[in-house]
N, C-alpha and C positions, 0 to 999 in steps of 0.2 A: 827051233820050229818050220814046219814049209810054208811055202804062200799059202794053199789048200786050208792047212790051222790059221794063222792070220787071219784067210780071211772071214771064219765062220763064227767070232762076233758080230760081223757087218752084217752078216747074212742076216744071224737072229736079230738083230735090229731090222732089217728089212723085211722078216716076215710080220714082225709085228708093227709093223707101218703099216701093211698094206693090210692086215686084220683089222686094222683100226680105221683106214681109206676107207673100208668094204662097207665098217659099218654105218659112216657118212654119207656114203655114196646111198645106201640103204636106208640109211633117214630121210634121204630126199621125199619131198611128196610130191604125188606123180602128179599133180597140177602143175608142181613148179619143176617139173622135170626138164620140159625145153623154155623153160623161163632164164634170161641170164642169173649170172649170181650176181651180179653187181651189176651198175649201171654203163653199156658201153663193153663189158666180158662176153663173154663164152657162155654158152645155158652152161647148166649145169650138168647137161648129158656132152656136152661137148669135150668139159672138165675129163669128166670119166674118161670117153672116148682117148683126149690129149696121151692120159695114165699108162692105156694101155698099149695104145702105139709105141709109144715111149721105148718098148724096149724091143721093137721093128730091128734098127737098122743094126744096134749091140747085137742081138740075135742074127742076125743076117754076115754080121763080119764073125762073128764066133766061128758063124759054118764054113768061112771061108769066101763070102761074099763082100758087097760093097757095104761097109758102114755110114756111117755119118761123113760130110763132106766136111773136110776140114773149110773155115769162113773167113780166117784170119791168117795174117800174117806170122813167125814164128816169135819175136818180139812184140807182137801184141799178146797174142797165146803165152807168153810167161810172167807181163805183167797181171793179164787176168789170174791166172797160177797162182803169184804169189798176192793179189788183194783178194781171192774168194776163195779160192780153197783151202785156207787154214777155214773160214768160217762153216764151210759145207758140212768141212772135219768134224766139227764142233755141233753139226745139225742144223745151222742156219741157210738160208737161200736169200739169193740176193732177188729182193723184188724187183716189177718190171727186165728181166731176163726176158728175150724175145724168142719167143718158138722158132726153131730149127725149123724150116717148110715141108722137111720129112716130117715131123709128128703136129704137126697141125689137124685138124681135126677135117674132114671131108664129108663125115658121115659121122649118126652115132650108134648106140646103141637102145631098142626102143624100150626097158624100160630101167630102175637102178637095182635092181635084181640079177636081168643081162650084166647089165654092166659092171653088175660087181665080182660076176664068176668070171667076168671075160679079164678084168685086171686081176686077177689070182693065177688067173692060166698062165697069161705072158709071164707075169712074174717069176713063177714055179719054172715053168721052160726059161727063162731065163739062171736064175739061179742053178737047174741042175746043170746047162749046159757048162756053164761060168765054173761052177766048183770042177765038172770033168774035168776042161779045159786049165784050170791050175793043179790039175794030179800028172799031166805031161811036163809042164814045161809055164814059169810065171806069162801070163794070162794080160794082157794091155789090148784096152779098147776105146777105139776111138770116139770124142767131144768134137762135137764142133768148132767150139770160143777154147777150148784148154790143148787141144790134142791128145795124144796117148797119153792115156793114164793106166793107175796099176788096177788090176781087178778092183783090190779092198776101195780104193779111188772111186771109181764107177760105182759100185755096190753103195757107197756112203752119198756118192752122187743122189743117186736115183731114193732113196730115202726119205735126203732131205726136199727134191721134187716130190714126190707120193705123203710126204709131210705138209708141205705150202700146199698143195689143192685139196689136202684134207680140209685144211687148215678156212679153205675158201669156201669149201662145202659145207661143215660146221657154220661156219656165221653166215651164210643166206638160209641155212635152215632154221638155226636161231636152235637153240635151248629143247628137249620132247616139253610137248606138254601134255 
Protein backbone atom coordinates (compact mmCIF):
# COMPACT_ATOMS: atom_id res chain seq x y z
CA UNK A 1 0.00 0.00 0.00
CA UNK A 2 1.39 3.42 -0.98
CA UNK A 3 1.64 6.27 1.56
CA UNK A 4 -1.20 8.02 -0.28
CA UNK A 5 -3.46 4.96 -0.02
CA UNK A 6 -2.68 4.55 3.70
CA UNK A 7 -3.71 8.18 4.19
CA UNK A 8 -7.18 7.84 2.61
CA UNK A 9 -9.08 6.49 5.67
CA UNK A 10 -7.65 9.29 7.85
CA UNK A 11 -8.66 11.87 5.25
CA UNK A 12 -12.20 10.47 5.09
CA UNK A 13 -12.45 10.62 8.91
CA UNK A 14 -11.21 14.21 8.81
CA UNK A 15 -13.79 15.24 6.24
CA UNK A 16 -16.55 13.74 8.42
CA UNK A 17 -15.21 15.65 11.44
CA UNK A 18 -15.21 18.89 9.44
CA UNK A 19 -18.85 18.40 8.40
CA UNK A 20 -19.86 17.72 12.02
CA UNK A 21 -17.93 20.78 13.20
CA UNK A 22 -19.51 22.96 10.52
CA UNK A 23 -22.91 21.82 11.81
CA UNK A 24 -21.90 22.77 15.36
CA UNK A 25 -20.61 26.17 14.20
CA UNK A 26 -23.80 26.84 12.23
CA UNK A 27 -25.80 25.81 15.31
CA UNK A 28 -24.42 28.69 17.38
CA UNK A 29 -27.12 31.25 18.06
CA UNK A 30 -25.97 34.59 16.60
CA UNK A 31 -26.37 36.33 19.98
CA UNK A 32 -23.90 33.81 21.47
CA UNK A 33 -21.31 34.09 18.67
CA UNK A 34 -19.13 36.59 20.50
CA UNK A 35 -19.71 35.18 23.98
CA UNK A 36 -17.16 32.84 25.62
CA UNK A 37 -17.98 29.15 25.15
CA UNK A 38 -17.01 28.67 28.80
CA UNK A 39 -16.03 31.13 31.54
CA UNK A 40 -12.60 32.59 30.84
CA UNK A 41 -12.36 30.82 27.49
CA UNK A 42 -12.44 31.84 23.87
CA UNK A 43 -15.62 33.01 22.24
CA UNK A 44 -17.34 30.68 19.82
CA UNK A 45 -16.15 32.97 17.01
CA UNK A 46 -12.56 32.66 18.26
CA UNK A 47 -12.83 28.85 18.46
CA UNK A 48 -14.01 28.73 14.85
CA UNK A 49 -11.19 31.06 13.78
CA UNK A 50 -8.64 28.99 15.69
CA UNK A 51 -9.79 25.89 13.82
CA UNK A 52 -9.52 27.62 10.43
CA UNK A 53 -6.08 29.11 11.06
CA UNK A 54 -4.72 25.82 12.43
CA UNK A 55 -4.20 24.76 8.80
CA UNK A 56 -2.04 27.80 8.02
CA UNK A 57 1.37 26.63 9.27
CA UNK A 58 1.06 23.12 7.75
CA UNK A 59 -0.10 24.64 4.44
CA UNK A 60 2.87 26.97 4.46
CA UNK A 61 5.26 24.10 5.16
CA UNK A 62 3.77 21.97 2.37
CA UNK A 63 4.32 24.92 0.01
CA UNK A 64 8.00 25.11 0.99
CA UNK A 65 7.64 27.90 3.52
CA UNK A 66 7.89 28.04 7.28
CA UNK A 67 5.51 25.86 9.24
CA UNK A 68 5.22 25.66 12.99
CA UNK A 69 8.30 26.47 15.04
CA UNK A 70 9.32 23.49 17.18
CA UNK A 71 8.99 24.58 20.81
CA UNK A 72 10.56 21.70 22.73
CA UNK A 73 13.87 19.83 22.89
CA UNK A 74 13.98 16.40 21.23
CA UNK A 75 13.61 14.44 24.48
CA UNK A 76 10.43 16.29 25.49
CA UNK A 77 9.00 15.80 21.98
CA UNK A 78 9.74 12.06 22.26
CA UNK A 79 8.03 11.89 25.64
CA UNK A 80 4.94 13.71 24.35
CA UNK A 81 4.80 11.43 21.29
CA UNK A 82 4.92 8.38 23.57
CA UNK A 83 2.33 9.79 25.98
CA UNK A 84 -0.18 11.47 23.66
CA UNK A 85 0.06 10.22 20.06
CA UNK A 86 -1.57 6.84 20.81
CA UNK A 87 -4.56 8.66 22.34
CA UNK A 88 -4.73 11.08 19.41
CA UNK A 89 -4.60 8.20 16.91
CA UNK A 90 -7.69 6.79 18.65
CA UNK A 91 -9.48 10.15 18.38
CA UNK A 92 -8.71 11.67 21.78
CA UNK A 93 -7.21 15.07 22.37
CA UNK A 94 -5.29 16.25 25.45
CA UNK A 95 -7.38 18.63 27.53
CA UNK A 96 -5.71 21.91 28.36
CA UNK A 97 -3.11 21.63 25.58
CA UNK A 98 -1.86 25.17 24.93
CA UNK A 99 -2.50 26.59 21.48
CA UNK A 100 0.75 27.54 19.76
CA UNK A 101 0.94 31.30 19.21
CA UNK A 102 0.71 30.86 15.42
CA UNK A 103 -2.85 29.60 15.78
CA UNK A 104 -4.21 31.81 18.53
CA UNK A 105 -7.05 33.85 17.05
CA UNK A 106 -6.44 37.58 16.69
CA UNK A 107 -9.71 38.17 14.82
CA UNK A 108 -12.80 36.14 14.06
CA UNK A 109 -15.37 35.50 11.37
CA UNK A 110 -18.35 37.86 11.57
CA UNK A 111 -20.92 35.08 11.71
CA UNK A 112 -21.24 31.29 11.99
CA UNK A 113 -21.97 30.71 8.28
CA UNK A 114 -18.83 32.53 7.17
CA UNK A 115 -16.77 30.66 9.79
CA UNK A 116 -18.11 27.26 8.71
CA UNK A 117 -17.29 27.96 5.04
CA UNK A 118 -13.81 29.22 5.94
CA UNK A 119 -13.10 26.08 7.97
CA UNK A 120 -14.17 23.86 5.08
CA UNK A 121 -12.05 25.81 2.58
CA UNK A 122 -8.93 25.64 4.75
CA UNK A 123 -9.39 21.95 5.54
CA UNK A 124 -9.98 20.98 1.90
CA UNK A 125 -7.01 23.01 0.69
CA UNK A 126 -4.80 21.32 3.27
CA UNK A 127 -6.06 17.81 2.45
CA UNK A 128 -5.63 18.34 -1.29
CA UNK A 129 -2.07 19.63 -0.90
CA UNK A 130 -1.16 16.86 1.52
CA UNK A 131 -2.55 14.19 -0.82
CA UNK A 132 -0.59 15.71 -3.68
CA UNK A 133 2.61 15.79 -1.62
CA UNK A 134 2.24 12.13 -0.59
CA UNK A 135 1.95 11.05 -4.23
CA UNK A 136 5.52 12.31 -4.74
CA UNK A 137 7.12 11.09 -1.50
CA UNK A 138 6.18 10.34 2.12
CA UNK A 139 5.19 13.75 3.46
CA UNK A 140 6.05 14.92 6.94
CA UNK A 141 4.69 18.02 8.65
CA UNK A 142 6.10 19.80 11.70
CA UNK A 143 4.11 20.07 14.91
CA UNK A 144 5.33 22.49 17.61
CA UNK A 145 5.21 19.92 20.43
CA UNK A 146 5.74 16.61 18.59
CA UNK A 147 8.21 17.62 15.85
CA UNK A 148 7.96 16.02 12.38
CA UNK A 149 4.87 13.85 11.97
CA UNK A 150 3.78 11.53 9.17
CA UNK A 151 0.97 12.70 6.94
CA UNK A 152 -1.41 10.21 8.56
CA UNK A 153 -0.48 11.34 12.09
CA UNK A 154 -0.99 14.99 11.13
CA UNK A 155 -4.44 14.28 9.70
CA UNK A 156 -5.39 12.22 12.76
CA UNK A 157 -4.17 15.00 15.04
CA UNK A 158 -6.16 17.62 13.11
CA UNK A 159 -9.23 15.37 13.24
CA UNK A 160 -8.92 14.98 17.02
CA UNK A 161 -8.41 18.76 17.28
CA UNK A 162 -11.54 19.52 15.24
CA UNK A 163 -13.59 17.04 17.28
CA UNK A 164 -12.25 18.49 20.55
CA UNK A 165 -13.43 21.98 19.60
CA UNK A 166 -16.68 20.71 18.05
CA UNK A 167 -17.53 19.23 21.44
CA UNK A 168 -16.81 22.61 23.05
CA UNK A 169 -19.08 24.35 20.57
CA UNK A 170 -21.81 21.74 20.95
CA UNK A 171 -21.68 21.87 24.76
CA UNK A 172 -21.80 25.67 24.63
CA UNK A 173 -24.78 25.81 22.30
CA UNK A 174 -26.63 22.92 23.89
CA UNK A 175 -29.11 20.67 22.15
CA UNK A 176 -31.39 22.25 19.55
CA UNK A 177 -34.73 23.35 20.94
